[in-house]
N, C-alpha and C positions, 0 to 999 in steps of 0.2 A: 731647344724647346722651352716654351713659356707655359708650364703646366700649373694650374691653380690647385690649391689645397682641396677645394670642393671636388675637382675631378678625381683626385687620388682617393678621397673619402668615398665617392660613388663607386669607384673601381673596387676598393677593398670590400665594400658591402656586398657587391655582386659576387666577388670571389669567395666570400665566406658563406653566402647563402646559396650560391650556384642556382639562383632563381631570380629573374628580374622582378617578378611581381612581389615576392617577399622582401627583396632588397628595397624596392620602392616604398613599400609600407613601412619598413624600418627607418627609411630616410625621410618619410613624410613628403614624398614627391609623387607625381604621377608616373606610371610605368613608361608611357611614351617619352616623357621628358628625360627619364633616366636613360632609356635606350639611346636617345639622341645625344646625350652628354658622353656616353661611353663611345659612341661612334666618332664623335669629335676628338676624344682622347686617342683612339686608335689611329685616326688620321694624323695626329701630331706625332705619335710614336712611329708611325709608318709600318704598322703590322697589326694583325688581329690579336686581341687579348683573350677572346673566348671563342670556343667552338659552340655555335648555336645549333643545336639539334632539335628535332621535333619535340622530344620529351625531356631533354636534359641540356644543361649548360656546363661546359668544361673549360678549364683554363688551357690556353695554348702554351707552348714552350716559352714564348715571349711573356705571356701573362704570369707564368710561374716565376720567371726571372724578375719581373717587376714587383710582385707582391711583397716580398720581405722589405724591399727598399721603400715601397709606398707606406707600409706599416711603420717603418722607422721614421720616415719623414712626418707622418701624422702624429706619432708619439712625441717627436721633437717639438712640433708646433704646439701640442697640448702643454708640454712642459714650458715652452716659451710664454704661452698665454697665462699659465699659472704664475710664472715669475713676474710678468707684467702686472697682473692683478695684485700680487703681493707687494710689489714696489709702489703701486698706486696707493694701496692701503697704508703702507709705511709712511708715504709722503703726506697723506691726509692726517695721520696720527702723530707725526713728528713736529715738534715745535722747537726751532733753534733760538736759543736765548743768548744774546750777545752781552758781553760785559768787559770793561777794561780792567777791573779788579773784582775780586769776590765781593758781592754786596754785603755779606755778613748780616748782622742785625736780626738773624733768624728769618730773613725774608724768603730765601729759596725754599726751605721746607714748608713754610706757611702757604706760599703761593702754589707749590706743587700739590699740597693737600686739597686746596680749594679747586684747582684745575681738574685733578683726577676724580674728585667727587662728582663733577659735572660731565667729565669725559673720561670714563674708566680706561679707555685704550690709548689715551694720550701718552706720548713719549717725549718728555722734555729733554733736550740735548743742549749742554752748555758750550759756549764758544768764546774763547778768550780773544780779545781784539786789542791791538796796540793803541796807545793813547793818542796817536796821530789821527785816529778816526773818532771824533767825539760822539758820533752816532752809534758807535759800537756795532757796525755792520748793517744798520738800517738803510743808510744812504745807497749802498750798492746791492741791497737785497740779500746779502749773505746771512743776515739774521732776520728772524720773523718778529721778534720783540727784543727789547734790550733794556738793561739798566744803564741809565745815562745821567750825567750831571747837567743841570741847567745853568746857563742857557744853551739851547741846541742851535747850531747853524741852520738856516732855512727852517726856522721853527714852524712855519705854516704847513710844512709837509707832514707834520707829525701830530699825534694826539698822545697824551700821557697822563699818568696819575702819580702824584708826588707821594713817595712812600717813606721819606725821611727828610726832616728839616733839622739841621744841626749847626751849632756854632763852628766857626773855622778856628783851627789852631795853627801855630807856626812850629815847624820842626827845626830844632837847633842842635848843634853839637853840645855835648854836656858841659863843656868848659866855656861856652860862649858868655860874654858879659851880660847879655840880656837874660840868660838863665838865672844869674844871681839877682838881677833886678826883679824878675818875676817871683823869685823865692821870697823877696822882701816885701812884695806887694800884698796888700790885704786880701786881694782876690786871686793872688797867684797868677796874674795876667800881665801883659805888656800892651801898650797902646800901639796902634798901627803906625802912628807917626814916628815911633821909635825905630821902625823898620825901614824908613825911607831910604837910608844910605846903605842898607844891606844888599849884597848881591843876591838875587833871587833865582831859583831854579824854575825854568819855564817849560811848559808843554811844547811839543813841536809846532811850528808855525801853521801846519795844516789844521790844527785844532781850532783856529779862528777865534770866535768870541769866547770860547771856553778857556783858551790860553790867557786872554785878557782878564777873565774872571778870576782865575787862580793867581794872577799877578795883582789883583784888586786895583785895577786901573781907575775904577770909579771913586776910590778913596784916596787918591794920591795928589789931589789938587793940581792936576796937570803936570806933575813931576814924572818924568820918564823913569821907569825902573832900570836898575842895573841888572843885567842878565849874567849870572855866574855860570850857567850851563843849561843844557836842554836834556830833559829826562822823558823816557817813554814807558816807565813801569815803576811800581812801588820799590822793587829791588834797586833800580838805578837811583831812585830818589834817596833811599837809605844810604847807599854808598857815597853819593855826592854830598849829602849833608855831613856824614861822618868824616869825609875828607876835607871839609871846609870850603867846598866850592860855592856854597850858598845856602840860604834858608828856603823853606818851602811851606806854603799854606796847604793845609789838608783838612778834610772833614773830621769831626770828632770820632765818628764811627770807623774811620779808616786809620786811626792813629796806630793801632796795633800792627799794621802792615809795615810801618816805617820805624816806630819807636822800639829800639833795642840796641844793645852794644854801643853805648856812648852817644846815642841819639835820643833826645827828649822832645816833648811837645808841650807848649804852654798856650793858654787861651789868649786871644787877641781882641782887644776892644777897638771899636771904631770901624768895623767892617760887617757886612751883612752875613747872615747864616747861609750855609750851603743847602742845596736842594737835590736830593737823589730821586729820580723818577723811573717808572717803567713806561717805556714808549713804544709806539708802533707807527707805521706809515698810515697817514690819515685815510687813504683809500683802500686799506687792507681790511676787508670784512670777513675773512675766513673765521670759521667758528672757534678754533683754538686761540687765535689772536684776540678775538673779542672776549673770550672767556678769561684769558690771562690778564687782560687789562681790567676786566671787571673784578677779578680776584685781587689785583693790586689796589683798586679803589676800596675794596672791602677791608683789606689789611690796613690801609692808610686810615680809614674811618675808625677801625677798632683801636689803632694805636693812639689816635688823637683823643679818644674817649678815656683811655687809661693813663695818659700823661698828666702830671700835676700842672696846675696853672702856673704861668711864669711869675 
C-alpha cells in the first residue's frame, strides 16, 4: 500500500471525533472531500474502517487495529519535520571558518563579536585545513569563509579583506651561522640574498603560487631554491627546522607557532611583507558570509588606524 500521511491524518481525525462533519471542520476541508478520502483509504486497506450508522460513526475492528499505528506514524512524521526544520535552522546559522593555522592576532574574537552583534544566532565553527589546500576549504566548499595567505590560486574566484600585513621572518636553528650574523646586525636582520644557498622548507606542491610565495621566488633573481623538505603544518615546520632540514619563511604573527626549543626567527630584508586575509567565494552571498567579510573589513580598517606610520 502507498498510503499518504494526509490519509492517515484524515483517518485519525474521524476516529477521534467519530463524526465526519466535526472532523472536516477540524481539518479545514469539506465533509464530502473528507468522506471521499476515507473511502479511498478503505479501498487501499481492503476493509471498512468505520461503521457508518444513521446517528453515529464507530470504528470497525480493522479501524481499531490501524488507529494506534496511524497515530505513531503521524507522530514520527511530526518529529521528522521538527528535526528537518532544526537542521535547516542550524545550517542557516552555522558559519564554517577554515584556517591552516590559528590566525591569532586577536582576530577570531574580534570578528566573532562583530558577527554576533549583527546575527545573534550565528554559530561560527572553526575547521583546520592542511597546508596543501591554500584556500583553506573554500575551493571544495567545505569552508564558508577562510583565513588565507595571499596570493590565492584562482584568485578571481574569491573576494577577501586583508586583516594583517606583516614582515616575513626566517626560522633558523639556534646555532645556525646566520643567527650570529643577525645578532651582529644593527637591525637584527639578514638579507634574503644571504639565504640563497640555504635549503628551504616548502609547502606541498598542491599549494601552487602560495608555495612559490613562501619560497620567495620573486626575490631570487631566477635562482632555483634548494628544497630541504616539504611541510604541511606549523609543528612539522618546527621539527624540520630544529632537525636542520632547512630554513623557512614565516609571517611575524605566526612566529610563536614555530619559535621554541632551539628554533629562532629573525627578520629578512629584501622580500615583501606577508598578507593574511579573510576570504569567501565571490558568488557566495549568504548573509553570514557577507557579514563575516564586512566584519573583517571593519577590523582591518580599525587596525590600520591604530598602527603607527612606518
